[in-house]
N, C-alpha and C positions, 0 to 999 in steps of 0.2 A: 357665357358662350362667346368665343372670339368672332369678331366681325370679319366678313369676307374682305380680302385685300386685292387691290388692283395695281398692276404695274404696266405703264405704257412705255413702249420702246419706239423712239423716233430716230431718224437719221439726218445728219447734217453734212454740208460741204459737197458731197458727191454721192451718186448711187453706188450700189455694190459695196458699201462700206462694212457689211457684215452684221446687219441687224438680226438676221435669221439665226446665225450661229450664236450671237450674243444672247438672244432670247432663249434658244435651246439650252445653252450652257447654264444660264441662270435658273431655268426650270429644273435641270438636273441637280444643280447644287442645292436648291431649296427642297427638292424631294429627298435628297440625302440627309436633310435635317428633320425629316418626318412629316413634311407637308405634302398634300395632294395639289398638284399644279395643273391648271387648264390653260394651254397656250392657244392664242387666237391670232390668225393673220387677217389683216384688213388690206385689201388691194384697192386703191382708189379708182382704178380705171373703170370704164363703163361697160366692159364685157360682163355678162351675167355670171360667167365662170371662166376658167382658163382654157376650156376645151378647144376653142376655135383659133387660138393664137399660135403663130409659127414659133417653133422652139428656138430659132436663131434670134428672135426678137425678145423673148421673155424667158428663155431657158425651158427646162423640162416641165411637162404637164404631169403632175403627180395625182394619182387616183386613190381615193379613200375606199374602204370596204363598202360604203354606201353607194359608191359609183360617182360621187361628186368629183369633178375635175378641178384641181386646185393648183396653186402656186407651188414651186419646188420647196419653199420654206416649210410647208407642211410635212414634207418628207424628212427634213432635218429634225423637226419636232418629234416625229415618230421614231426616228433612229436613235435620238438621244434619250428619249424616255422609254423606248422599248415597248411601246403599246400602240394600238390603233386609235385614231381620233375620230370624232363624230363630225357630221356636216355642219353642226352649229359652231365649230371651231374655225370656220372660214367664211368670209364675206367679201363682196366687192362693191364698188360704187354702183355698178349696174344692177346688182341684186337689190341693194337698198332702194334705189330709185324705182325699180320695177315693183317691189313690194308695196311701196307707198302709193304708186299710181294705181296698181290693182286694187288696193284697199279703198282708194278714193272712188274708183269706178263702181265698187260694190257698196257705196254709201257708208263705208266704215268710219268716216269722219263726221257723219251726221250733218252734212251740209256746211261744215266749216271751210274757211279758206285754207287750203293746204299750201304751206310755204316751206322753203328750205330750212329756216329756223322758226319754230323748234322741231318740226316733224322729222327731219333727217337725223339730227342728233338723238332725238328720243328713240327712234327705231334702232339706231346703233347701240345705244345703252341697253335697250330691251334685249337685243341679241347677245350682248356681252353677259348680262345677268343670266340669260337662259342657258348659255354654254356652261357657266359655272355651276348652275343647278343640275344640268344634265350629267356633268362629270362628278358631281358631289365634291367639288374641290374647295380648298382653303384659300388659294391664291389664283388669280387669273392674270396671265401675262399677255398683253395685247400689243402686237407689232403692227405699226402703221406703215404701210409700204410707201415708197417714194422718198423724196428729200424735202426738208424744210424749205419753204418758199414757193413750192409748187401749188398752184391754185386748187388742184383736184383734192388736196389733202385737208382743205380748210374745214369742211363739215365734220371730219373725223376728229380733228384737233378740238373743235368746238364741243363735240360729245365728251371728249376727255376732260375738258375744262369744266363742263357742267357737272360731270361725275365727281370731280375734285371738290367743287363747291358744296355739293350735298354730302360728301364723305371726306372732309379735309384731312383726317388722320389715317385714312385707309387707302389713299391713292398716291402712288409714287411715279415720278417721271424719270426715265433714263434717256439721255441723249448719246447716241453713238456717232461720234464725229471723227473727222480725219485730220491729222496733222502732217502736212507735207514736209519733206526735207529736200528742197531744190538742189539739184546736183552742183550747180555753180556756186551756190552759197554755202552748202554744207552745214546748214543750221536748221533745226526744227522750228517751224513757224506756227505760232498759236493764233494768229489773227483770224484765219478762216473759221476756226472754232468759236472764237469770240463773237464773230458776226452771226454764226449759227445760233448761238445763245440769244443774241439780240432779236433775231427773226422769231425764235420760239417765244420770247417775251412779248412780241407784238401780237401774238395770238392769245395773250393772257395766261400763259403757262410758263412756269419756271422749272428748269431741270433740277432734280434732287441729286442725280448722279450723272457724271459724264464719263463714258467709256471712250478713252482716247486711242483711236486706231492710228498706228504709225509703222514705219518699216523697222524701227528700233524702239526699245523701251523708253518711256518718259523719264527724264531726270527730275530731281527734286525741284529745280528751278522752274521747269515748265509746269509742273503740278501747281506750284505756288502761284504762278502767273495766271493760269487758267482759273484757279479757285478765286483769286482776288478780283479778277475782272468779271466773274460770274456770280459773285455774292455767295460763295460756297466755302466749305472747309476743304483743306487739302486731301483729307481721307475720302472725300466724295469724288475725287478724280482718279479713275482706275486706268492703269497702263495696260494697253492691249497691243503689243507688238506683233509683227508677222511671225508665224510659227510654221514648223514643217508640216503639221497636220491640224485640221480644224478640231480634232479630238483632243489636242493639247490645250485648247482654250479654257475649258472648265478648270483645269489645274492651275493655269495662269491667273484666272480670276480668283481662285481660292487663295493663291499665294499673296495676292494684293488685297485680300480681305473684303471682296465684293459682297459675299453672302452676309458677313457680319454687319457691314454698313447698311445693306438693305433691311435686315432684320431690326437694326437699331432705329432706323427712320420709321419703320412700320410698327414698332413696338411689339416685336415678336420674340418669342423664346423658343429655342430648339426643343422639339417634342421628343425626338429620339434620334440617335445616330444610326442610320441604316447602313448596310454593307455596300450600297450602290457606288459610292465614291471609290472604295477599295477595289471593287470589281472593275471599275472604269480604269483605275491605275494599272491593273493587271493586263487589261487590253492594250493600254499604251505601251507597256513593256513588250508585248508581243510584236508591236509594230516596229520596234527598234532592235529586238533580239532575233533577227532573221538570219538564216543560213542559206545562202544561195537565193536565186530568184526564179520567177516564172514569167515568161514573156507572152503577152496576149495582144493580138491584133483585133481592134474593133473597127468593122467596116460599116460606115454609115454615110449620110449625106448632109446632116445638120451640123457641120463643123465650122464652116466659114461664115464670118460676119465682117465684110470688108477685107482688110488685110490681117485680121486676127482670127484665132481659133477659139471657138466657143465649146469647150468640153461640157458645159452645163446642160447642153441638149440631151446628154445621156448620163446625167449625174448619178441616178440610182444604179444604173448598170455598172458604172465605174466603181461605186462604193461596194456593190455586191461582190465584184471581183476582188477588191481589196480585203474585205472581211474574210473571204474564203482562203485567200493566199496567206494572210496573217495567221489564221488559225491552223494553217498547214506549216507554219514556220518559215514561209518564204516571202521575199520582197516582190510585190507585183510591179512589173515593168509593162506599162500599157502604151501602145502606139495607136494613134488615130489614123485610119486609112480612108481616104475619100473613094467611094465606090466607083466614081467615073474613071479613076486611074486604071481600073482593070478592064476597061472597054477598048475594043479595037485590037487589031492583029499585033501591034507593037507593044501591047501592055506587058509589063514585067510581072506576070503571074507567078513565076518561079520564086520570087522573093518571099512568098508566103511560107516557104519551107523553114525560115528562120524562127517562126513563131511556134510556141508550144501548144497554142490553142487559138481559135478564131471565133469571134462573136459577130453575128449580124443582128443588131437590135431592132426595135420597132420603128415604124415609119409609115409614110403614105406616099402615093404617087409614083410616076413613071421614072423620074430622074434617078439615074444610077442603078436601075434594076438589072440591066444586062451585066454590069460589073459585079453585082451581088451574086447573080446566078453563076457566073464564072468562078467566083470565089468558093461558092458552095460546092460546085462540081469538083474543084481542085482539092478541097478539104476531104471530100468523100473518097475520091480516087486514091489520094496519097495518105490516107489514114491519119489526118491531122484532126485532133479533137475539135468538134464544131458544136456550138451552142446557138440555136436560133430562137430569138424572142419575138413573139407575135408575127410581124411581117417576116422576120427571119425564119420562122417555122413555115409560114405559107409558101415562101419562095423555095424552101427546102423541098416541099411537096411538089412544087412546079418543076424544079430541077430534076427530081427523081422521075416524074412522069415524062419529061422530055428525053432524058438520056438513058434511062433504064427501061421504061416501058416503050420508048420509041415514038411517043406522041409529040412530034416536033412543034406542033402548034398549041400544045398545052399551055395554059396561062390562067392568071387570075382575072376575073372580069373587071377588076379595078383598073387594069391596064388595057384589056381587049374584050369588049362586050360581045364581039362576034365570033370569038374562038370556038372551034368545034369541040374542044376538050376543056371546059371551064372547071378545072379541078378545084379552084377556089372561087367561091361565089358569094355575093352579098346575101345577108339574112333576109328571108322572105318578108318578115314583118317590118323591115327597114326600107324596103324598096319604095313604098308610098311616100315616106318622109323625104327620101332623096329626090324623088320625082317632083316634089313640091319645093325643092331648094332649101329644105329645113335640115341643115347639117349639124346644128347644135344639139347635143344629146341624142344623136341618131345611132349610137353605137351600143354594143353590149358592154356595160360599164359596171364595175364593182366586183365584189366577191361572189364566186360561184363554186359549187362543189364539183369534184371529179373523182371517178373511181379509177383505180390503178390496177392493171392486169398483173397477175403474179408472174414471177420469172423474168421481169423486165428491168431495164436499167433504172427507170423511174421508180418502180416499186422498191427496189433495193436502196435507192437514195433516200426516199421518204420514210421507209420502214413503216408504212401505213397503207391501209386499203383505200381510204378516202381522204382527200385534202380539199382545202378551200383556197382559191387564189384569185387575184384581182385581174380583171379584163379591161381592155380598151381597144375595141376594133369593130369594124362593120362586117368584115368578110370571114367566112368559115370554110373549112374543107367541105367540098360538095359530097354529100352522102352517096350520090349516085356512082361515085368512083372509088369509094373506100374498099370494096371487096377486091377489085382488080389491082389496086395499089398494094394492098396487103399481100395478095397472091404473089406479087413481084418481089416481096421481101421487106418492105417498109412496114413497121408495126405501129399501130395507133394504140399506145400503151395507156393513155389516159382518155376517158370518155365521160360525157355527161351522164347523170343518173338515168335519163330517158334514152340513152344510147344514140342520140341524134347528132351530137356535137363532138368532134374530135379535138381533145384538149392537149394531147402530147403525141408527138411522132418520134420514132427512133429506129435505128438499126440495131439488131442484136449485137451483143459484145463479141460474138463469134465472127461477125462480119466487119466490125469497126470498133476501135477503142472507145469512142464517144461521138455519136452522131445523133443529136437529140434537139428537138425544137418544141417550144411551148406556145400554145395559142394565147396564153395569159402572160402576165408580166411578173415573174418571180422576184425581180429586183425591187419591187415595191414593198416587199415584206422582209428583205434582208436587213439585219441589224448588226451593229458593232459587237454586241455581246452574244449574239446568236446568229451566226451566218446561215444562209439558206441552203437546204439540203442539195438542191440541184447545182448551185454554184460550187458547193463542196465537192460533189461528184465530178464536175467538169474540171476543177483545178487538180484533183487527184489524177484524172486521166492525163492532164497536161504534164504533170510531174513524171508520170510513167513514160511518156514520150520523151521528155527531157533526159531521163536516165538512159533510155535506149540510144538516144543521140550521142551521149557522152561515151557510152560503151562502144558504139560503132567507131567513134573518132579515135579511141584508144587502140582498137584493132587495126585501123589504117596506119597508125604510127608503127 
């Protein structure tokens, strides 16, 4: 029987070098050879999970079916592999420390002195093995977050080193490093990667493969230089140039024989060729063989980080739009709009007319809320397809209550706890947690069922009576106002099995081409090879608007 294999992926030179996409791509390629792969993300920070972090600091918080709030790389793993992952596939430094301290308090170490070594590496290794068993996988790919040289990664590299000692033929190390091409020099420099290898060696670990990220492909000379300075063969240095789409990465790796090199080092033989890679190539062809485009405006507040724009805050939303557009044969043109730009009397709200559709994604807090409400009102009145996700659905209900029912003080209690019309309110079971200042895990998290009413936009999109979707929020539509809101025309087309929670709100198609919001996050289950039904329905509505716009323009001529 074949022994379980472990592949550790670490990053050198700088952060954001692409370890998550590299790990996801390698997992896909190995599964295309007939192996079951279990991907794991280790984040060294001391947060117990990713739930309390600001998106502009660490990117999107991705929620698993279990409700665990994780790093956005877990979303990449799920999208590339096309399946949900388990909570065992994610760990943080804070979780490891908390587990060890809790065990020590419960006398789990039987009076022994608990120390960073060996107890932290032992717990990390235990979790890695547990994830592999839970997934019944053949290979586990472990991505260690951060950059080589950072102190917080030391214990995780030590765990990898110890696993290598006990399983020398079954553990492989991949270094994803960056090779800069300074503008004034015009020459690709290998020295930073050489230093990254030296840093890795200082932890007692030697890379087996180097994935060399750069703006352009590596030439033979650079491969030879890196290999010689790192004690490797040229074939162990893989070129990873910038590409148009992250979905091209697996094909680039395959062209440079990454899979063959990995399997040779781990002494593996292809079990069977699956259709996965061929299906992936078909998807890539869709991304380039588009006719026309669809223009989507995403109105949010988590875009700015200093002088730069951080689209990662809404990564899954952006990808969900892309998949639906590609499957419709269109090129997605996405524009990020800061909600604050639509506040005040001088705000240029009319420029929303140029979009085929508008999305207000999830979020928290007061900043930008007036701008979002104005955007929603404009989309509703001018029949622009609108898709509200979580907070975007809640604000859709607030806007409807204010401007259709005439409750000018209607609000979510997240913004105004004293409002006379709290159409959106915090869940009763969470109020105690919030009163105690316990914000971590104080939301409705993970996958929940919802029943869909017949004859609605949602039911037509899903073609199912019941669906399961992932949630991440504290506030809900207040049941006390549901009857009055529905009487005024807004339909709650998705509800919880006990009929207490409103999961989807929409206007009938007779009143609006697409005006729909979800309490949940459909973007978390959108996949490259299987776009999400609601994103598909939204994009189709956007294309209908685009056609009407072109026809009107022709008539004016």
